[in-house]
N, C-alpha and C positions, 0 to 999 in steps of 0.2 A: 200435282204432285209433281215436284223436281226431282230431279236425277243426278247421280254424280257418279264418277269411278276413278280408281288411281290412275295416274299414268303411267306408261309402260316405262318407268323408269329403274324397278329391280327385277331380276332375272332368278334369283337364287332364293330359298327360303320355303319351307315346305307350307302349302294349307294346311294338309294334315299330318300332324306329329306322328311320323313312321319312318322308321329307322331303314326301311327298305325303298323308301321314294328317291328317285333322281331329280335333283334340281336342274332347272334348266340353265343353259350358258349363256353368256354375255353373246349378243351377234358380232361378228368381226367388223373391226374399224369400219371397212368399206361397205358393209350392210346395215351399220347403225342406224343411219337417218332414215334409210328406206323402212327398217322393220318399224320402228317407232312410230316414224310420220303415219305410214300407212294404219297401224293400229289406231291412233288418234283419230285419222279421218274416219275409220270404220264405226269407232264410238259416233263420233258427231254424225254419222248417216243413219243411226239407231236412233236419233233424237235426244241423245243425253245432252243434259245441259249446262252441266258444270265439269270440270276436271282438276282432279287434285294433284299437285306435283310434290312429292315428297321430299324432305330432307332427310335423308339416314344416310350418314356419314360415315358409319362404320356399322357392320355384322357380321357375323360368320355363316348365315346362312342355314343354320343347324338350330341352336338356341335361341337365336333371334334372327329377323330377315336380315338378308344381305345389305352391303352397302349400294347405295342408290347411285344414281349418276347426279351430276349435281343439277340442282332445282333451280337455279337461276338461268343457267343455260339451255335446261331442257323447256324452261317455260318461254324464253326466247324463240327457242326454236318453233315450240306447237302455237305459240302466237301468229307466226307467219305461213303455219297450215291449215288454220282452221278459219272460219268465218263467223260463227256465230256462239260458239261454244264460249262459257265462260271459265277463264283461267284462275285456279287457286293456289297461290304458291305458299308452302309451308316452311315458315320461318322460324328458327330458335334464336331468340332474344339472348345474346353472350358471344353467338358465333357471329353475329353482324352490328353493326351500329346502326341505330334507327332512322337518323338522318339520311344515311347512305341507301337506305332501302327505301327511304320516302323519294328519293332521288330517280333512283332506279323504277320504281312503281309508278311514278307519275309519267316518266317516259313508255314504260307499259302501257298504261293509259292510254296516253295518245296515238300510240303505234294500233292499238286494239280498237278504240272507238270506244274506250270504257270497260273492257274485257276482264279487265284485272283485279282479282282481291286477295287479300292475305289470309291465312291461316297462323295465327302465334300459337308457337306450339313450345312451351315452358320445358318440356323434355323429360325424359326418363330413364335412359339409357346411360348409366352413370360412367360406363368404360370409353363411350362415346365423349363425354367432355374430356374425361382426363389425357386422351390422345391427342386431341386437338388444343389441349393447354386452356380452356375454358374452365371459370369456374362453375362448379357444378351447384353449390350453394343448397342450403336444407329445401324441402320441397315448398313450404309456403315461401321462403325466399324467392325461389325461382318465378312464384307465381308475383310478387311485387316487383322482379325485375320486369316481368312480362309486361304489367300494368305500366311502368313508366314508358318501356317501347311502345305500347300502344299509343301514350298520352304525347310523345315526342310527334309518333307519326300523323296523329289528328292535328297536332298545333302546326305541323309544316305544310298540310293540307288545308288548312282554315285561316292561318295569320301571315302576315306578310309585313315586317320579319318576325322572325318569332325565336323566343330564347327559352330556355328551360334549364334549370339548374336543381337534379333530381341527387338521389342517393346514388345511381348505379350510369344515368345519361345527362349529358350535358351538351348544349349548343347555344351560341350566341349571337343573335340577330340573325338566324338564317333565313337567305332569300331563297326560295325553291324556284327553280326558272328552267323550262317554262312550267308556268303554274297548272297545278292539276285542273281539269276541265269536268271530272266528274266524281261522283261522291266515292268515299272510300268505304269498302264493306269487310269489316273483319270477322274472322271465324277463328274459333278454338276449338279445343278439346277439354277433357277431363271432366271428372263427376265428384271431386272432392268439394269440401267447404270452400277452399281456398279459388279453386276453380268457379265455383258457383259464384263467389262474391266478385271474381275480376268479370265474368259475364254481365252480371246486372249491372257493373258500374261503366263496363266499356266496350264488349263486343255486341255483334248485330246474330251472330249464328254460333250455336253450339254443336260440334259435332260429338254423337253420344255412340258408345259400342252397343251391339246388337244385344237385346236381352228381352226377357219376357214383359209382355204388357204391364204387368204388377209393379216390376224392378224398373223400368222405362217410366212408368206412370209417377214412382215416388221421385225420381230425379227431377222430371218436369215440375212438379209441386213445390221442388224445394227451389228450382230456379225462380219459378213465378212469385213465390212468396218473396225473393229477394228481390226481383225486380219491383214488386209492390213500394219497398221500401225505396227503390233508388228511383223510381218513377220512369222506367225504361221499359223496353220489349226487346225479347231475345227471342231467336226461332231456332228451331230444332231441325237437325240432319240426323239420321239413325244410321248405321252401317249394317250392311245384310249380304248374306252369300245366299242366294236361293237355290234350290233345289225343286226343278220342277218335272213330274213324270205324268204318266198318262191316269193314274190312281194315287190317293193317300197313301196306300199300303205299299204302293212299289217304292215310293219316294223315301217312307221309313226304313224298309229293309234296307235300302242302300245306306240310309244313314247310320243304320245298327252296325252293319257290314264295315263302315268306316272307324267306328267307334272300338270296333273289336281289333282294327290295327293299331290302336294309339300305343305307342312307345313310352310306359309310364314314366321310365327313367328320364329320358329325352324331355318328356313333359313337365316332370319335376323342376328340371335345370332351367327351361324357359319361366317356370310361374317364379322360379326364384329370380330370375332377372329383373321381370316385369315387377315385382314386390320392391326390389332395390329401389327404384325412383318414382313409383306411383302410388297413389292412394285412392281407394274406392273404386277403381276402374274394372276390376275384371272378378265375376262373379263363379269362384272356384268350386260353388255347389252345384253349379248347373253343367251336366256332363257334356253338352254341346258347346260348351266355353274353348273345350280341348281340342277342337278341329281346327281353329286357326287363332290366329293372336289377337285379330279385333272381335271376336264373338260374333262373328257374321251369322254362323249357324243358330246360336242362341236368339235371333229372331224369329227362328222358325218360320221362314217363308219358304216350307216344304210339305209337298203335297201335290195335287193337280192345280191348273191354272186358276180354277174356280174358288179353290181352297186358299191359294196364295193371295188371289186378291181380295177375298173377304177377309184374310188377316191384316192385309194392308190398308183396308179401310179400317180396322178397329185402330190401327197406329194413327192414321192420321185424323181421326177423333180426338187421340190423347193429344194431337197438336205438332206432330210430327210432318213437316213440309216438304222434306227431300231425303229419297232414300240413296244413301251412299252405296253403291253396289258393287259386287265381284260379277266380273259379266261372263264367267265362264260356263254357262249353262246355257246352251243355245235354244233349248226349249223354252225356258224360260224369255230369253231374248225375243224368242219368235212368238209366243202367245199372251205372256204377261205385259211385256215393257211397252207395246204400242197402246195397253190399256190404260196406263198410269195418267196421261195426261187428262182424263175424265175423272179422276179422283180431286 
């Protein structure tokens, strides 16, 4: 089982939707590099195999996660501070030109010995698109734009020179120099029909929100059916926010306490924002989906170390090959995380 976690680029936004919680503050400028690099190096020392650097250019830290530090700048910083960790930069098509990202990514590949990959994120934060003057398109059109984005990336990687005349992107006899020396790995999110079709045609990995075995099994089955038609293979990573305690009862008692603190008005506002731009991502019928915006607790890695490992094995049997983890639970980091390489 491979592992991933968020890069420390967002410092506001409540994991538990709770009107009484206090968001963390952005470190002072003189401390920013030290704080972020130290955290990433600690993740690497824990054996985390992948680091996901988010692109969140606007958020209020309340109804939606707060703005992040820039994804390109922070990827470059972490590239120089790590030795083995794979770096995945989230990129929103529309905010960037794919040929320019191909150039930037090829340079990162050279500097890191092939440790860079991209997470092509079609986007759902409608206000963010408007703020930056980016055409947000309809839901399915955003995925068509993302597919062209990936086609240009792969074309730049594989052909010399490369020309492309699409609906959203164009390039003319592009010569990428220096040439990439390592294969390009493409990640994506989403669980809608448009997302699944894009994955089956173009991507290598899908990031899935946390959810029950039954729900994720259904998504994975749909992707595999699409892959049978395309002749490709897609691998799966699942987001999870673990809670490890001495006993299952103690862990679930804590979860119930957190659920009791949910601010329903604020939760409704957050869900409204998510529904504005996303389809099929959040299970509003699952109470644990309320505890964080990526449904990490809905994966139910909750209980004793033994119970959590048993549940992870069940996800592994479904086809989940990477856990994208919230690493705030120290007991999980100590008792469960070291065992994942055996699964």
